[in-house]
N, C-alpha and C positions, 0 to 999 in steps of 0.2 A: 046416681042423678049428680051427686056432689061432685063425684070423681070425674063426671064427663066436664063438668063445668070448670073444674080446675085445669083439665087438659085444654079446653078451649081459652081460657085466659092465659096460658102459658104460650098457646100458638100465636095469640094476639099481642103478647109483649114481645115476642120473638121478632114479630112481622114490623112492630114498632121500631125496634132497634135496627132493623135491616133499612128502614125508610129514612132513619135520621143519620145512619152512618156516613154517608156522603158529606154530610155537614161537618163531618170531624176529620175527613182525610185529606184536605186540601192542604199542601204544604207551603210556608211562607215563601220558599224560593220557588215556587211553580205549581201548577195544576197537575194533580196526579190522581191515581186511584179511579175511584167511580165518576169523579167528576170529569173524566176526559169523554164519557158516552152520556152523562146526565147533566152535564154544565156545570159551571163553576159556582157552586151553590154557597161558597164563603162570600161571594159580591152578589147575591141576590139569586133568586130561584128563575128568573125568566130573562132569556136573551133580549137584548135591546137593539133596535135597528138604528139607533143613532151612533153605534159603533159600526163604521164602515171598513171592512176589510179588506185588503188588497194584497195580492200574491204576484209578483214577476215572475219570469222564468219558466211557466208551465208550459211543455211542448202539448202541441195537437195529439201526437201520437210519439211515445218513446220506442227508442231503439234498444235492443236486448244489451245489458252490461253498460249502457252508456250514463254518463253521470251528468246530472243536471243541477244547476245553483237555483235555489228559489229566494227571493228577498220577500221577506213578510213583514208587512205594516198595517197600521190603521189610523184612522182617523175619529173624531167625535169622542163622546163621552165626557167625563169632568175635566176641568181645566190641569193641566200638569202642576204639580207642586212637591214639596219635600223631596225625598230621595227616590221614591217609588212612583214611577209613571205606568207601568203596565207590565204584561206578561202574556205569553202564549204556550200552547201545547199542540204539537204537529204528530199526528200517528198515521202511519201506513200499514195496509194489510200486508204488502209485498214489498220487496227491494230492501235497501239499507239506508239509514238517515245518518249524517255524518254532520259534526259541528266543524263551522269553519272560523271560529272565533271564541273567546275566551266568555262572551256574552251567551253561549249557547251550550247546552248540555244534553248528553243522552242519556235517559232513564227507561229502563224496561223497554227499550226499542222504539220511544218515543222521543221527539225532539222538544226541550223546552228552555227557559231561560234560566240563567244564574243569577246570584245575587247582583253581580256587576251589571246583568243584562236588564234589572228592574228600573233602572233610570233612563230607559229610552224605549220608544215605540217603533223599531224596525230592526230585523235580525235577517242574517244570511245562514241559510241551512243547504246542505247538499244531499240530494238524493240519487243513490246508484239504483239503476234499474233493475228489475229481476233478469235472470240469464235466459228466460224464454219471452219472446215478444207476442205470444200468443195468448196472453193473459190482460187482464184489466186491474189497474191497483187502485183501491178505493183510498181517499185521504179524509181525516178529520181534523179539523183546524179551530182551536179555542182560542181567544184572545180576551185579555182583561184590560179595561180603560181605568186606571184609577187615580184618586187625588193625592195620595201620599199622605193623609192625615193620621196614619196609624189604625184607622177603623175602615168598616166596610160601609160605613154609610156614604150613599151618593156614588158608588162605584158602579161599574156596568161591565157587562162581558157580551161577546155575540159568538157564533158558531158557523163554520163554513165546511160543507162537505163537498166534495169534488172526486172526479176520477180520471185518470189517464189512460188510454188503451193503448196497447202495444200495436206494432206495425200490422201483424197478422192477426190481433185478437178477434175472434167472432166471425173470420172469414168463412168459415165452415159452420158457423152454428145455427144459422137460420139460411134457408135458401134465398139469395139474393136475386131477384130477378132483374135488377138492375145491372147487373155483372153478366156480359154475353156469353162467357163460358157456362154459368149456372143454365142459360136457356137451353143451351145445346144440351147440358148432361140431362136435365129433367124433360125436356121436350123429346129427346130420342128416346128415353127409356119408356115413356108413356106411349109414343108412337108404336112402338115394338110391342109392349103389351096390348095395345088397342088392337094392331093389325092380327095378332095371335088371338084374341077375342073373337074378333070377327071371322076368321077362318073358322073358327068352332061354331060360331052363331049359325053361319051360312050352310055348315054340314049337316043335312038333314039326318043323318045316321047318328049324329052326337047329342047324346041327353045325359039324363042323372045316371042312368044304367052305365053309359059307356065312362063317364067321368070316375064312377065308382071303381070301375074295372081298372082304369089306368093308376088310380090311385093306390090300388090294392095289389097290382099283378106282382108275380114272381118268377114269370117266364123269362129265360135269358135273352129271348129276341126283344121282348118289349120293355125289359131293362136296358137293352142297348138301345133302341130308339129313343128312350127317354133320355138316357145319356148323351145322345147325339143332338136332341134338341136343346137340352141344357147348356151343353158347351158350346153350342151356336150362339145361344144367348149370350153367354160368359164373353165369348169372344168378340161379339158386337159392342159389348161394353167396352171391353178391352182396346178394341180400335178406336172408339169415340173418345175415350182417354187419350189415346196417341195422338189422335187428330187435335185435341185441344193443346197438348203439348207442343205439337209442330206449328200450329196456329200462332201461339205465344212467342216462340223463336223466329217466325219467318221474317221479322223486320226488326231492326234495332230499336232500343228505347220503347218497347212496346208495354201498354198498360192494358193488354187485353184479360190477363189474368193478375191476381195478387201472387206474391211469392208463396203464401202459403197453400193456396189452391193449387198453383203448380207443383209443388211438392207433393202434395196429396195426389193429382193426377197421374205423375210419375210412379210412385210408389203403387198406388193400385192397379195403373196399366202394368206393371211389370207382375205384381203378385196374381191379378186376376187372369193374364195371359198364360203365365207359366204353369201356375198351380191349379186353376180352374177352369181352363179353356184347352189348350193345347194337349197337355199331359191326358187330363180325364177322356179327351175325344178319342184317344188311341183306345180307351176302355168301352167306349161306344160300339167299336169294330171288334174289340176282343170277346166282349160279351155276346155279341150276335154271331160272329164268325168262327171263334175259336172251337165251340162245341160241335159246330157243323163239320168243321176241318179234321176233327177227331173221331168223329162217329157216335159222339154222345148226343142223349136226348134233351140234357139241361145240365145246369152247372150243378156242382156237388151239393152246395148248400144254397138254395133258391131263395130262402129268407134273408139270409145273410147277403146275398146279392141286392134284393132291394133296400136293406138296410144302407148298404155302402152308397146307392145312389141318392137317397133321401139325404143322408148326412152331409153328402157333397154339396148337395144344392143349398141346405140349411147353412153349412159353412160359408160357402161363396157368398149368399147373401149377408150373413152376418158381417163378414169381413168388410162388405162394400157398404154396410149401412151407415157407417159413420159420416158419409156424405149428408146424410139428412139430420144429423143429430148437432155434435158438437166438432165436427171435422173428422174425416177420414184420417188413417196412418199416414204419416208423412216424413218419414224417417228414411225412405228408400225401401226398395223391394227386400234388400238384404237386411234391412232391420238392424243396423250397426248400433252397438252401445258405445256412448251414453246416450245417444239420440232417441233411445226409446225411454229412458226413464222419466219419471214424473216432472221432474226439473224442466227437462227440454220438451216433452210431450204431454202436457199437463191434460189434455182432453181425453175422451174416451177412444179415440181412433185406433192407438196402438192395442188397447186392451180388446177392441171389438175384433181388431185382425188377429190377435193371438186367440181369441175364442173361434173365430173360424178356422184357424189352423188346426186347433185340436179336433174340430168336428172333421175336418179333411183329413187328419191322420187316423181317425177310428175309421173313416171310408176307404182309405187306403189298407189299412191293416187287414180288415175282415174281408176285403176284396183279392188282395194278393194271398191270403191263405186259402181261399175259395177256388183260386187259379191254379195253385200248386197242387191242390186236393184232385181238381177235375182233371187236370192235365196229368198228372202221375196216376190216377186211377179209373179214369174214367174213358181211357181211350179204348176203341174196339180192340179186342184181342187179338187182332191180324195186324195191328198197328204197332210195332216196336217203337222206341225213342228215336232211335236214327231214322224212322221213316216219316216222322212228324213233319208237316209242310213248314217253309221257312218262316211264315208270319207267326205260327205257334212256337217256333223255336224264339224267335225275337221277343214274344210276350213272355215266354218263360225266362229269360234272362232279365227282363224289364222288372216282372214281379221279385225276382230274387232280389236286385238291386233295392226294390223300394223296401223289402221286408228288412234289409240289413242298414238302410240309412233312415228311413223315417224315423225310428225311434229316437235317434239324435236329434231330429228337430223338435220331437215332441218333449224332450228333455229340456232344451234350450227354451222353448216356449213356456214350459213350467216353470223353470228358474225365472225367466223374465217376469212372469206374473207374480212369482215370490217379491222379486225387488219392487214393482209397481204397488203391489197391495199389501204385503208384509213387512215391507221395508228389510229385506234381506239384502245382502251385498254381492251375488255371484258376479256381477257383471260391473262391478263399482271400479272406474277406472284407477282409484288410488291404490288398488291391490292386483292391477294389472287384468281386471275383468274385461277390457275390451278384447284383448287377445284371446281370452278365454272362449267369448261369444264368436270369434272369428273362428277358431278351431272347431267348435261344435257344428257352427253353421254351414263351414265349407267342406265339412267331412259329410255332411247332408247335401250341400250345394252343388258340389262338382259332379257326383253320380247323378244327381238330378237332371244333369244336362243330359246324358245318357239315356236316363229314363225317358225323357222326351224324345231322344234320337231313334233309339232301338225300334220302337214300334213302326216308325216312319220307314225306316229301311226294310222293316219287314215287309211292309207293304209293297215297296219297291221290288223286293224279292219275289214277290208275287206276279206282279204287273210285267217287268221285263220278259221272263220267260214266255209268258201268255201272249203276248202281242211279237214277240221275236221268233217265237215257234222254234225254241231251242231249250234244252235242259240249263239251269243255272250252272255257269261254269263255277268250277271249284267248290262246290257245293261244302265238301268236308272241310276245305281250307276255311272257308267262312264261318262254319260253325266252332272251329278252333280259335279263329281270330277273336271271334264274338265272346268265347270264353277268358282270353287273354284281356281283352280293352274291358271286359267287366270288373276283371280284378284289379286291373291298374287303375279304374276309374276310381276306386276306393282308398287309393294310395298316393294321390298326387294332389289332395285337395289344397295342401299349403301354396301351390303357386300362385293362389289367390292372395297370398300374403307375403310376397317378396319385399314389399316397402314397409313393414311392420316391425322389423328388428330383429326376427327370428334367427337361429344360429347359422351362421354361413355355410357350415358344412350341410346342416339340413336343407338348406337354399338349393345348395348344388344336387343333391339328391333328387329334391323335387323338380329341379329344371331337366334332369335327365330324364326322371320318369315320363315328365310331360312330353319329351321329344319321342320317348319311346311309343307313348300310347298312339301317335301318328302311324306308327308301322301296321298295326291290325286293321285300322280303318282304311290305310291306303291299300292294302290286301283286299278287303271288301269291295273298295271303290273300283280296282283293278278288274277283279272278279265281274263286275257288273257290267264294265265297259267289254270286257273279253266275251261276255254272253252273246253280243252282236257279232262276234267274228262269224264270217261266211253265212250269214242271215240275211232275211228280207223283212226287216221290221215294217211293220204298219203304221207309219207316223201321221195317218188319218184319224187314229183313235186316240181321243183326249186323256184316257188313263195314264198312256206312254208319253203323250206329250208333255203333261204334268209332271211326270217323274223325270223325264230328261231335262226339263226346266230345273228342278229340284237338285240334280246331279251337279249341273253346272254351278248353281249357287252355292251348293255345299263346298265345291272344290276352293272358291274363294275365300269362304269361312275357314276351311280346315288349314288353308296355306297361311292366312294372317294368323291362325293361332299359333303356328310355329314360331313366329316371330315374337310372340309374347311369352314364350317359352324360356327366351333370354332374360335373364335377370336385368343386364344393363338396359335392354330396350323395354322391358316392363316398366322400368322405374321412370322412363320418359313417357310411356304411352298409356298407362293405368290412369285411371281419372280423365280421361280426354274422350273425345268423340272417336278416334280410331277403335277404342274398345267397343263403344256403342254398336258402331258398323261390323266389327268381327262378330261380336254376339248375335247380331240381328241377322246377319249371314248365315249362321250356323242354324238357329232355331228358325229363321225364315225358310230355310231349305225343308226342315221338317214339316213346318206348315204347308208349304206345295205338296210335298209326298203326300200328306193327309189329303190334301184337296184330290189328288190322285187316286187314293184309295177311295174317297167317296165317289168319285166318277165311276170308278171300277165296280164297287160292289152296290151302288144305288139299285141297279136292277134287281139283284137277288132280295134287298130289302123291300123294296116298293114295288115290284113287278113291272117298272117301267123305266126308260131311258131318259136322261137328262137332255134337254135341248141342245142340240149340237152347235148350233149357230151362236147361241148365248153363251155356251161353253167355251168356244173361240174369242170370244170379247172377253170372257172372265179371265182366260189364260192369259191374252197380251197384256190386259191392264195388271194383272198381277204381276207378271214377270217384269214388264218394262218399269212398273210403279216401283218395285222393289230395289231394282237397281239404280233407279233416278233418285230414291230415297237415300241409299246408304253410301254408294259411290262416293258422294260428296264429302261426306262424313269422314271418309279415310283422311282426307286431306285437313281435317280440323285436329290435329295432332297436338295442337297448342291451346286448344279451347277444353276448358274444363266442363264435365257434363254435369254439374249439380247446380249450375247459374240459370236464373230465369229472365235475365234482362243484360244486354250487352250493349256497348255503343258502337257507332258506326267506325269510329277510328281504329276497331279492332280487326276490321278485315274479314270478318266472318259472315256477312251479310248475304253474299252471293251464294255461297254453299249451304247455309241455312233455307234460303228461298227455294233453291232446287230442291232440297229436301223435302219441304213441305209440299211442294207441287208433286212430288212421287207420293207424298202419303195419301194426299187428296185423290190420285189416279188409284193407288191400292184401295182405297176406301170404296171408291167407285165400282170397281171391279167386284168386290165382296158384295155389293148390294145387287149386282146385276146376279151374281151366284145364288144370293138369298132369294130371289126373285124366281130364277130358274128351278131351285129346290122345292119351293113351295108350289110353284106352277105344275112342275112336271109330275107331282104326287098323284094328280087327276087328269093332267092333259098329255102327259108324255106318252111317246110310242112306246106300245107293249113290249116287253124285252124278250119274253120265252124264258125258259128255264136255264139257258147256257148261251147267251149272245156273245161272249167272247171266246167262245170254246176252250173254257178253263178246265184245268187238268185236277184240281184238287176235290175233295169230298164235297164243298157247299154247293158245287154246280151240278150235281148229282139229284138234287131234290128240287121241289117246285120253287118258283119265284111269287110271292114269298113261301117259305116253307110252312108245313103244317106244324100245328102246335107241338107235337112230339118230334119235330125234324123229319122222321123218317116214316114211310108205310113198309119199307125194307131196309135192314140196315146194310151199309157197303162194307166190302172187305179189302184188304190190301193184298194184291198178289204180286209179290216181287218179281220182276223181270230178271233176265240172266243177264249181269252186267259186272264190271269190276266195283270194287269196295268203295272206292273214290268217286264212283258217279252212280249213285243209287238210283234206280229207276222205278215207278211203280205204275201200276194200271188198275182201275177201279171197275168192279164188276158187281153185279147184285147178287145176295143170297137167294137162293132157290128156295 
């Protein structure tokens, strides 16, 4: 008992000492120690309203790294006498305080007066703002009003707390309904979700049992349908973000969006469209069609297949969720260092995007392994490798590329997380970390273009022979060209780095390699065109029409890419809207090919045809809109592509307005398609098992196929032909 009392007594004494310590910590030459937060106890315990503080030079919002001069003064309190009139202490939690005169000194990152500064009640202090304008800085200012009689009797003090917000601070932290862009983002997302819920609610056959089924299914066809719906949803989000970007740039001096929200929209548009929409949409059809094309009953690892889908969805939602917290990623979809550092991107947007990418890479890894095993080991015995359909071949090259380059992205993201969370220095610019990031990212990023492109080409190689009624010209040549293109795609990553100061000899090698990669794709392109020779193509069929439109768009993208292989031209054009136009003409062709694939395989998946009239409206809105959007941008080779506002005197307004009108047309076309997609599932014309008279295995089963795909397995019976033009016919086993 006595021992317990002693412990309590010791604790009480320690607490008392802590309480009176501030009385002893104020220095004669200025306020310091605990007094900064607790008040200047050496001049009285309570702040006095008689002391009126004045601060001049405070901006409404600060610009990153800008310098601001503060004039600090006060009135009131005791009359001035003796040699000591007063003092001050200014502390900020961000930025740097600098003394502008001998009357001010900096102690412990706080500005306070010197001995010479005691004989005045006005001081000058400079504040250098933080290097990021997406934060707010909090200031605490204490002032002493003293009478100079050598004692604290009659002295007074007061305290002022204020904040200065950066230009882009908090623009994404809370949804600002007063900002039109936010209304579009939030309203559109909720409208899409409400529409999906309404469809499910009105479906009499959809209930708890059906919901449980779709949440737990592992069948490859169900996973393919889930992929398709998810990627359409992500594509709509990506399109909405691109529409916001175009609306901001439509006219000069536009304040439709803040700079920070503009950067978020640009970043997430690129990331969502490339990584979570267009590329995974190929896996929607790959999951559904590839097992059918090779005579398999399912994927090799059904549970891994389901895992790949759900991690993709969770990854996409995680990456985009920053909009509803403290701002989404805003460093550009290439996530260049040091823009991704805590210093320049202090919010959680980059971290959430990194977490989303990790989930995406998990999805990709398990999916690629699944496809490799399925294609390698689950083909029917009569189908040799060389007999595989072209779409399956293209998916095989795609997953090989993905398995080769996505680990590089994973390593880069993990190192980025280390820099942001654990203060590592992998991408620190002082040790050339920026170049290190570029090498790793573009080792992934350049082959990723072909990861997106090859499935679209595979779709075109199925659609063209079907509606031209001829075998694909130069089939073997195309396969060899795909092998060469896949190999070269992982060797020419540094053509994205011509202006970074890499070795000149290495630049020449990369320039030559970039030009060489055009050769195999030229062979593929010419082979597709040659398939039309002496044929009677049916241009009334929408799948062929979309593919032909994509072939035209791809030609423009390919030719403009050759210009960028020149180091001299790349130095001028990189970072301008010429590059934006080239990039979108390349991937825009992929999107249009994918649309052709949807029209082609929709009857197989849902058993009904898409409405033809709506389909033609969709095609013309898409084709005209894409060209109207991006042709004007080729002329903006003098406009930087990362600015969100420009002046009318720059001369860019007409092209930007045309591009915005084009994007609105494209968006309207996709709304027509979305309506057609949903409506035709129930009201479309019944398609039958093979409405196109297709020649690959998927057309030999019912539409939609049974759960196990086949009642009788097909076989491949090679026809007599030359090795360079393999033909197959499909019969049923007896």
